[in-house]
N, C-alpha and C positions, 0 to 999 in steps of 0.2 A: 503494500500499499503507499503511497504516499506520505513521505512527512513535510509536504509543501503545505498543501492543504486538504483536510482529511473529507469534512463536509462540500457538499454539489446540493446545489438549490433545487427545490424542488421542480420537475419536467426534466430535470440533466440527470441523463445515466451514466452511470459509470460504464466506460467503453473497455473494451479490448483489442490491442494494439495487433495484433497477428490477425484478429478476424477482422479489422476492418482493414488490413493492406489485400486482405485476401478478397475482400468485396468488389476492390479495383477494378479486378476481374484478369485474365492473361494478357491482353492486349498492353495495359497499364503498365501492370510489373515488369513486363519484356521489356517496355521503354526505358523502364526504371532500373533496369538491372544492366541494357546495353544487348542491342543486334548484337554486335561484332563479338561482345563476351560471349552470347548464348549462340552463335553458329560455331566458335572455339568449340564450346562444351559439346554441341549436337556430334562432331565432327569425332569426337572421340565415344559418347556415349549415345547409344540409340535409345531409342522412345522419347516421347513427350513428357515437357515439364509441365507439372501442373501449379494452381497459385498458392498449395503450401512447400512446394519446392522455392519455389520464385520468392516468396513471403521469405523462408529460410534463409536464402543466401543474402537478401537485402541485411536482415538483421546480422548475422554472421558478417557481413561485410562493413556494418557500421557500429557496430553492438551499441554502446548506449550513447553515442552521438548520433546515434537516425532520425533524429528529430531536429538536428542541427542543420540539415542538408533542406535546403527549401525546396525543389523540388518534389522531395516527400513528403512538406506539408502541406504544399499545393496540390498533391492527388487526394491526401488525404481530405482536405476540404470539401470534395465534391463526394464523400459520401457522410457528411457530419450533417444533421438535420440543424433548424435554423435555431434552435433553442438552446444548442449545444454549440454554437457557433456565436452567436449573444453572449454567450456566459463566457467563451476564451475571451471573446474581443471587448468587453465594457465589465466583465465580473456581475452582470444585474440580468435580472431577467424582466423588462417591463414590456415584452409585447409590440414593441415599436416598429417592426418588420422585417426584411428581409436584411441581412447583411452585407456590407461589403467584401468577399468572402478574398479578393486579390489583397485587400485593404489588409485584412488579416495577415496571410502567409507573409507581404510584405513587411511584417515588422521583423527586427532583428529578434535574432534568439540568442537569448542573455541570461545571465544568474539573475539580475537584477529587476528584468522587465515583470511584468506582474501577466502578460499575456502568456511567456514562456511557462511560469510557473501553474498557469492555469490549463495547460495543454497537458502538464503531469498528473493535475487532480484530476481530469478528463477521463484520463488511463491509466489512473491508478500506478504512475511511475515514482520513482523517489529521485531525489537530489541529484544522484551522479549521471543522470539523463541528463543536466545543463552543462553549460560549457564546463572545461576545467578549472578551478581557483587558478589563476597568472600568480605566480611568483615571480618577484624581480630579484634577479640574478647578477649579485653584482660582480663589478668590474675584478675585485681582487678580494683575497680573505686571507685572515690569518689562523693560523691553523696550533693549536698547544694540544702537548700530550696530557693526555690523564695526572699522571706522575711523571716528574721530572726534579731532576735535579737542581740544586741551587746555582749559580753561577760559579762560585769557588770552588764548588764540587765538580762541576762540569768541567772547569779549567786541568785541575787535575788529572780527571778521568782519562781526558784527551794527551794529556800528555805523557800518562801512563801507558796508553794503547798506543801511542806514537815510540818510543821508546821501544817497546818491547816488537812491535811491526820492522824497526830499523834494525833488526837481529839483538838489541841490546841482551845481555845474559841474566843481568843481576841486579836489582834495585831497592830500594827503601821508598816506601810510598808514609810520609811524617805530614799525622794532622792531628789539631789538638781533641783531647776527649771530650767529646759531644756533639764535635764537626761532623762526623758521616764518613769514618774511615771503612767501615764493612760495604755501607752503601755505595759509597764509590769505588771503590776496591771491583767489588761486583759488578756494578754497570760496565767496567772496565771489560770485565769478563767475560760479557756475553756479549759484548762488541765483536773482542777476540774470537769466540769459539763458534760466530754467526760468520764471522767474515775469514778468519786468518787461522786456526788452526786446524788438523786432523781428527774428524768428529768420532773417528772409530778407536782413538785415544780417550784420555780422560784427563779432568783437571783434579788436583788434589789443596785440598786447604788446612793446613794444623792448626793447631790449639790446642792450650794446655788445660782446659777446663772443659768439664759437660755444658755449660753457661754461654760460653763461648761459641763452640762446636752447633747449639743447635740455633744460637741466633744467626751462624753462618748459613744453615739449611732453610732456617725461615725465608732471609734475605733474599736469599739467588732462589727459591722457590717464588715469591714474590716478584721479582725482576726479570726471571723468566717468564713469567705469567703475562708481563706488560712488554715485554721484547722479543721474545723468542720465536724462532720459525719451524720448529720442528721440536719432536720427544727430548728430553732428557732424562739419564736415571739420576734420583737424587741419591746417594750411599752413607750410610752412618758407619762410620767405624772405631768405635768405642766403646768403652765400657762391655757389656754381655755382645756388640754388634761386631758383627763380624762379615767376609766376604768371599767372595767366591773366587777362582777364577776365570770362571765364563761372565762373571758380574762387571769386570771391570771396564769392560769397553763403552764410550759416548757416555762418560758419566759425569757428573760432580761429586767427590767424594770427600766427604769432611772425618779428620782423621783424629783423635789426639795424642800428640808425641809419647804419651804411655803406651799406647797400641802399637803406636809403631817399632818404639824401640823393643817392645813383647815379642812383636811377628818377626824383627831381627835375629829377636834369641830364640826362635821356639826352633822345636825340632820335629815340627807335625811339617810332613811333607806339602800337604794340601795350603795350609797357610803359608809357606816359604813360599809357594808356588805362585799365589795371588800377592803375595808382597812385588815378584820379581814382573808379574807382568803388571805391574801399576808400576814400576821405576821403568819397565818398558815400553810404556807405550803413552806415560807424564807427559803433559806439552806445559805444563806448568805447575809450581807450587806454591802459595802462599802462605807464609808464617805470620800469624797471628802474635801481637806481641813482641814481637820478632827483636825485643831487645834482651830477650831468653836465650838467642838463638846460638851463640857462641858457646851456651853452658857445653861442658862435655857429651852427655847424653842426649842433649836436645840436640849439639852439632852431627854424631855420630847418626842421629835418627836419619833429621833431613837431607845428609850425604846418603844414606840407604835408601830413601825414596827417589832420588832423581838422579835420573840417568843424563846422559853427556849431552844431550839437545834439549833436558830441561831447564825452562828459564827458572828463575827464583826469586820470589816479589816479598819484601818484609813489609808489617805492617803496624805501626806503634805510634803512639804520642811521646812516648820518649827515646830518640834514637842512641842511647848510651847505656851503660851498665851502672856508673855510678863515679862518684869523683876521681876515680881511679882513671887518670887519660889513656894509660896504657892499653885496657881494655876497652875502652870506648874506640879508642883508633883500629882495636883487633875487630871490632864489631863492625867499624864502616868499609875494614877491607873485605871483611867477608862478603859485604854487597858490594864490592867496587869501587867504594865511594860514591856511589852512584844515589841519589836521595832527590825525592819530587817532593815538594810541599805547595802550599797555597801563594798563588800571585795574583795579583792585579789584571785588571780588563787588560791591561796591553801584555800579557805573559811573563812581566817582571818579577820577581820574587817580593815577598812584602817585608817591610823591615820588621813590623810589629805587627804578624798574623791575628792575636790574641785581642791586641785592640781593636782592629780592623772588626773582628767575628762580635766582637761586643760592642762596639760602635753599631752594627748592623741589626743585633739583636739576636744572634745566632749562641752564642752564650751572653753566660750571665757576669755580672762583675760582683769581683770577691771583694767582700767587705772581712778583715781580720779584725778578732777577738782576741788579745795576747790574756791571757789569765792565770796571773802569777799562782804559786802552789805551795812554795817555802817547803820541796821536797828537794833533798839535795843527792843527786848521784854520786854514792862512793863506791866505786866500779875495782872489784879486785883486778890485780895483775892479768889473773886468765880473762875477765869480762874484757878488759882495755886490749889483752892479744884478739875475741873473737871481734870487737868493733873495727880492728883494723885491718883484720883480715876477711872478714865478712860484709864491713860498711854497715852493719845494722846494729844492733840492741838486743844481747844474749835474752835468752826465754826467762833466766833467773834475776834478772834485771827486773823484765817485764810484771811476773809474778809478782817478787815483793812491792812494786809500782803499785799494783792492781791491789794488796792488802792493805794499802796506806790508808786508815779512817779518814785524816784530815782532806786527805787527796780526794777521797769519792765521793765525801760531804759536796766539796765545790763542784764537781762533778755533777751530781745530782741536782745543784742551786741553779747550775748554769742551764739543764737539760731541760727544769723544772720552768725556767724562765724565757725560756724559748717556746716552750707549750701554751702558755700562758699568752707570748705573743702570734699565738696561731699560727706557728712554725710547722712545717714537716721535717723533723730531726733524725738525720743518720749517725748514728756512733761508730767509730771505732773503737776497740777496745784493747785495752793491754794482752790477755789470752781468753782462754773459751772460760776460767772458771769466772775473770772479771767479766767478760760480757752478762752471763748469766747471775752474776753478783748485783749490777747494774738492772737488769731489768726489773727482776725479783726486790730489789726496792725501792724502783720507781713505782712498782707495781699496788708495795706497801703507801706510799705517797699519793694513789689513785691516779698516778700516770700512766693508762693502757699503753704495753707497748711488746714486741715482741722481741725475739731475739734468735739468732741464729748462726751456726760454725760450720766446718767442717764434717763435722759426724751428723747434723742433722738430715733426717730422711729426706729425698729430693722432693716427694711430695708434701711433704711439711715445709720445708724449704720454702716452695712456690705458693702453696698458702703463706706464709706469715708475710713474702713479698708481695703477694697479691691485696694483703690487707692492707697493708703499707700503701701502697700505689694508689687505691680505689678510695684513702682517707677512712678505713675504718680506725687504724690508729693513727697517731703522731709521731711515734716514736720507734726506729729500728735500730737493734743496736746488734752487732757482729765483733768475728774475731774472724782474719784469713778470708772471707768468701765474698766481699763485694768491693775488693779493689779494681776489677776487673769482670764483663761479662755482663755487666749489673745498667739498666738503663729505669731513672726514676726520675722523671724529668719535673716530679712535683716537687722534690726535696730543696727546701729553703734554709737549710740551715746543716751544717757538717761540723761535729764537734770530735776531735784528736784527743783520743782519751791516752793514746800512747805514744811515747819518742818512738825515733826509728832514725835512722845514720844512713837511710835509703834517699835518694833523689827521686829514683823511679817510684817507690811505696808512697813518698809523701805526694807526688805531685799523681800519682793514681786517686787515693783517698782523695785532694782536693778535687780532679778533676769527675767526682761523684756528682757533686752540685753545680756542677758547671752550665746546664744548658738553658738557653737565653727562653725568651716570650715569644721568639720566631718559629722554635719546635715543640711549644707547648712547655717551657722552663720558666723562669722566675726573672727580672731582671736583673736582682741581686740574690745574692747566696752569703749567709753569713757564715765565717769560719771562726768555731770554734776552738783557739790552738793552746795547747797548756806551756805556761813558760819551763815545763819541766823538760820537753823537748827540745834533743839536739839543735843548739843556736847554729847560726851562721850556713843556714840555705837559702837558695833562693827565695822569691815568690811565683805564686803561680806563671806571672809573665816571663820574669829570668829562666825557672826550670824548662820551660818551652825550647829556650834559645840555648841553653845552658852545654847544648853536648855540639853545638854547630862548631865548634874549631875542630874537633876531631875528623869532618866529613871534609875539610877545604885540605 
């Protein structure tokens, strides 16, 4: 039925278009179809063509635009009665006499013209029989992808792709925590996989924690769904996950360094064959948190999984090992002293990338609050030797600090003050015992918090982190698990309740609260730093550029 005008006035009957066409008779229908066309049909098909077939031909030829043909409307008005014609012409039934049929058919066929609409009402047709809606087609259009990198990420990704395509063998990608290292790198891998690499091989992503491994899987799956041009198998190779030799090809393999180390030492033939298949077909290896790459076990695992033709790409916010410049230069040498960082629109390195990202709202500004504790660190000779050797504070010292009642009272006071300011607080404790002690004391002070450490079961860890991210609790206390692979843009305050002599660890802890407003974070993050923390380390801006000298 027509959705133009459902009701007809008294005396006007609803008509069927096909029946009216058939009433025209064969001669008129033949003229409408065309004599030449009918002769061509008769030359092939014997037998007469009746009114029904001629009507079918016209309906098929013109479809919903059949009434747009003036010759067809002109023919139809010859079989319509005066009442119907008067309604079509004027919309009224005043009995004023015969209608000028030529004037009716001479009206333009238009979506806006009421005569055209009344034709549809008479024949019970919908508005698809009117002329199509005309759409203005612009001379030019701008097309934006559904998801895209920020400009600084795109420049780094493009530089990475150009480096690999130009046959660069080893390179380190250097971006601050929170600036999108994983996403930028995987966008580059997608470009290379589509256009450059042999897809019968594999790509390997190495990380030291399950959180980082899962983050890589999720990011690649998201990016490839947007950018991909064919199937890729995502393979997990950490914990209880394994891979068979025949599963290596055409795959993105995310493996923990610990798992690769165990494969290297495995006595099982199938495990070793799978590892060798990875090594022989691996196009490129990415090392997440690449400042760990030259640690003996990690380095051996990386070299084990990398064949002669394999590109090696590092990914880190801290391209160094610590204050020992010899180790920093060793790390740079591992990547052939090739480092790609954030550049400006003209492609030149930016002197202060952190300030640029903070000014543009990608990273938050860190406001440091130093809190004195009146705690004196009296280190034994053995403890001093540990600091000199490992560039960190020994666990014995951390344990003693965690038991200091005055220090803990100070920490609790700072956390409670932050909660009153409606801050979402991430706390780095001295030890596992200290983390749980702080959480329990917060509970007794009616401050709801969650606590996680390396022994917290995975499902419980996820539950606690989600509660914090979603705002169900304001305080998340941890020891040793949230320095990498953790993303909670809601974090607006960080309490570093443990001293560290490791510049890398310190910058990683600070980096947990550095997500800016343009990526769902905060314009400012308050850093509460206990004064008994080892002094003399750079601030977060200096930490980002501290290692540059080793790469020159």
